[in-house]
N, C-alpha and C positions, 0 to 999 in steps of 0.2 A: 504493500500500500504506500509506503514511504517513497519507493523508487517510481511508482506510477504517478504520484503527486508531483515529484520532482520533474519527471518527463513532461507532464502536462503543463506545469508552470514554465518550463524552459521553452515550450512552444509559444506560450503567451508572451514571453520575453521577445521572441522573434517578431511577433505581431506588433508589440509596442515599438520596437526599433523601426519596423517598416512604416508604421503610421507617423512616427516622429520625424523620419527622414523624408516623408511624403513620397515613398516609392512603392506603396502598397498597390497590388493588383488583385482583381477578384479571384484569380486562380490561386494566389497565395492563401486566401481565406479557406478555399475548398480543401487544399492540401493539409493545412493545419487542423481543420476540423476532422479530417480523416485520422490524422495523428492523435488527436485528443480522444477520438473514439477507441483507437487501439489501446491507449492508456487506460480508458475505462474498462475495457475487456479484461485487463489484468487486475484492476483495483476492485471491481464489484464482486467477482467470485471470491477473492481473498477476504473481503469484508464479510461476505455471507458465510464463509467457512470459519471465520474467527469468532463470530457471535456464540455458537454453541460451545466453544472452548472456554468461554469466560462467563457463561450464563447457565444456570441449572435448567434441566429439561422442563420442569413444571412452570418456569417463567418465560419460556421461549415465545409463546403467543403474545404475552403482555409486552415483552421487549420489542418484538417485531411490530406490534401494533403501535407503540410509541415511535418506532423508527419510521413507520408509514406516516404518522402524524407530522413528524419533523420534515419529511420529504415534501409533503403537500404544503406545509407552511412556507417552505422555501419557494415553491411554485408561485405562491401568492406574493411574497415579499420581493423576490429577486427582480421581476419585471418592473415593479414600481421603483425599486432602488436604482435599477439600471437607467430608467427614464430620468430620474432625479439627477443622477450623476452626469448624464449626457447633456442636461441643460446647463450644468455648472462648469464642466471641464471638457477639454478636447479628448478625442477617442483614446489616445495613448495613455492618458491618466485614468480614464475609465477602466481600461484593460488592466492597469496596474493593480486595481483592487483584487483581481483574480490571483495575482502573485502574492499579495499580502495575505489573503485568506489561505493560500497554499502553505505559506510559512507557518501560519497559526495551526493548520491541520497537522503538519509534520511535527510541530512542537508538541502537540497532544499525543502523537503516536510514539515518539521516541522513548518516553519513560514507561509506556504501557507494556506490560508483560503478557504475552499471549502464549500459552503452552503449545509446544510443537507436538503434533500427534505422532505416535509411534507408527511406523510403516508396517502394519499387520495385514492389511488387505492387498496393498500393492507389493511389488517386488522390493526387496530391501534396498537394492541399488537403484537410484533414480535413473529413469530412461524416458525421454520425452515421448517418443512414438509408442513405446511399450506401455507407458502409463495411460496415454490417451486411448489406446486399444482396450486396456483393461477397464477404463471408464465406460466405453461403449458396451463392453461385455457385461459389466455390472448392471447397467441400466436395463439391458435386454433380458438379463437372467433374473432380475428381481421382480417377483410377482406384483403387478400393480403399478410399479414405477414407470415402466415404459408406457403403460396405458395412461397414467397421469400426465406425462409429458406430451403424449399424443393428443389428449383431450384439450390441454391448454393451447397447444399449437393450432388445433382446428378452430377453437374459439377466437384466438387472436387473429387468425386468417380472415375471419368474417367480421370481427369487431374493429380492428385497427384502421381499416380504410376510412370508415365513417368518422372515427376520432381524428384522423389526420386531415380530413376534408371538411372539418367544422367551418373554416373560413369560407369555403364554397357555399355551404348551407346558409351562412349569414349573408353572403353576397346575393344569393338567389331568392331567399325567403324572408330576410330581415332587413332589406333595403341597403345592404352593404354597410351597415352602421358599425364602425369600429368600436364604439362604446359598448354596444351589445356583445360584440366579440369578446371584449375584455371582461364583461360581466359573466359570460359563459365560462371563460377560463377560471375566473375567481370562484364561481359556483362549484366547479369540479374540485378545486383545491380545498374549499371550505368543507365539502362533503368528505374528502379524503381525511382532513383533520378530525372531523367528527367521528368517522369510522375508526380511525386509528386510536383516538382517545377512548372510544367506547370499548374497544378490544383491550387497550392497556389497562382499563379499570375492571372490565367484566372477565376477560380472558377467553371468551367464546364457549361453545359447547364442549363438554368433556370429550366427545368424538369430534376431532378437529375438522374432519372432512365435511361434517354437516354444516359447520360454520362457513366453509368455502362454498358449498352448494347453496347456502342461504344467500351469500353475496352474489352469486351468479343469478339466483332467482330474483333478487332485487333489481338487477341490471336489465332484466328482460322487459318489464313495462317501461323502464326509463328509455330504452332504445326505441320502443314503439312510440313513446311520447316525442322523442327527437324527430321521428319520421312524420309527426303531425305539426311540425313547427310552422307557425304563421306570425306575422307582426301583431295581429290582434290578441293572440294568446301567448305572448312572449314569456309571461310569468310562469306558464306551465313548463316551458322549455328550461327556465332557470331551475325550477323544482326538479325536473328530470335530471339535470346536470349535477345538482347537489347529491341526489340519491345514487347517481352513477358513481360519483366519487366515494360515497359510503360503501357501495357494493364492491368497488374495486379494492378498497382497503380490506374488506372482509374476505376477499378471495386471496389476495397476495399474502396476507399475514399468516393464516393457518397453513397454507400450502408450503410456505417457507419453513414454518415450524415443523411440519411433518417431515420434510426432507432433512432438516437439521437433526431430527431425533432418530431417523432410521438408517441414514447413510453413515458408514464408518468415517471417523474424523479425517483419516488420511486420504479419503476418496472424495470429500465434499468439494474441494476446489475444482477438481476435474469435472465432477457431475454438474455443478452449478455453471461451469463454463460451457459444457455441451448443451445443457438445458437452455441457457441464454442464447446460444448460437442458433439452436433449432427454432426457438420462439421468434427471435429477431428475423430469421430467414422468411418467416410467414408474412412479415409486414410488406416488403417489396413485392412478394408474390401476390398478396391480396390486392395491393394497389394496381398492379398490372391489369388485373381483371376488373377491379372496381371502376377504373376510369371509363372504359367503354360502357359498362352497365349504367353508370351515372348519366352518361350522355344519352343513353337509350331510354331509360326508365325514370330518370330524374335522381337528383342527389338524395332525396328523402327515402328512396327505395333501398339504399344501402342499410339503413337502420332497421327496416322491416325484414330484410333478408337475414341480417345478423340475429334478430329476435327469433326468426324461424329456425335458424341453425341451432341456437341455444335450446330451444324447446325440443329439438330432436336429440341433441347430444346429452343433455342433463338427465333425462329419464334413463337413457342407456347407461350412463355412468352410475346411477343409483342401483341399477340391476347387476352391475359388475362386482362380484364378490372380491376378486383380487384388488380392485381399486378401493372399495369401501373398507377392506380389512388391511390396507397398506400400513396404516399407522400402528397396527398391532405388532409389526416386526420391530425388533430392536437392534440398534447398532452393536457391534461387538464391544466397543469401548464406550465409556461414559464420560461426560464432562465433569469437572470438579464441582463438588457441592459448595 
């Protein structure tokens, strides 16, 4: 995590220099964004694998719920802060804030002791390609885990195009009002905070999979509501986005906790990396198909199609014993109490 933060911050330093010297080109920004994404692919799985090493299993849902709350709070605060700084300072100084926060983050990580898991599941000697192969084999051979990842990938395939094309929805059915676009983004963040806070306090159902399925169930009518968006009933769209954020938090939090509790500690970084790669792959694939569908049937049809997909997938998931019993499996090793 420290080296990923250093790598990302160093790329921001390059951007600062380019803006300061007025030599910035649009392709510079694209290349640096790709580099930052590469840094994130190292940082996020490491973060996900570190949490169960320092948190007891019974508190995983609460901690992940509070983590979701913080992430959604950032989604609300960061754009406002960015706009405020851009009014006050030239771009190079705005970007310097990212460097300062990276230094703060690294300073927090340096004194933090995260136990290193014993390599019991993987081969004792680290081997990149061998470890990745074992990661795939572990997912495929674990009853319910491959099914869980497949279910999430399918749902993301249908859901994310609509989420990414919210600006088009606003342009076509809300008069292109940027204030309304901002309200929709804030509503989703507020819902995410509420959902994360609720799980942080409540902890969810004893059977975590039911909490995740409840989150998906909440999102179904919300997606239908987004498909009914009009200027006259804009407030219903706001309500739909709030509860969409709640449902999203209730899905991500227990699913992360389930994987934290069943996957051996020395395997978690690899499984989370593969899981993230598979799910992220669904986003461009979904958008490739969603564009022509939106042109043909209208942007609102994407939300109805997503709702229909969820209505088919979720009952099948509830009928799957390997999936519903997934959390009954236990990892070989346990986190410290």
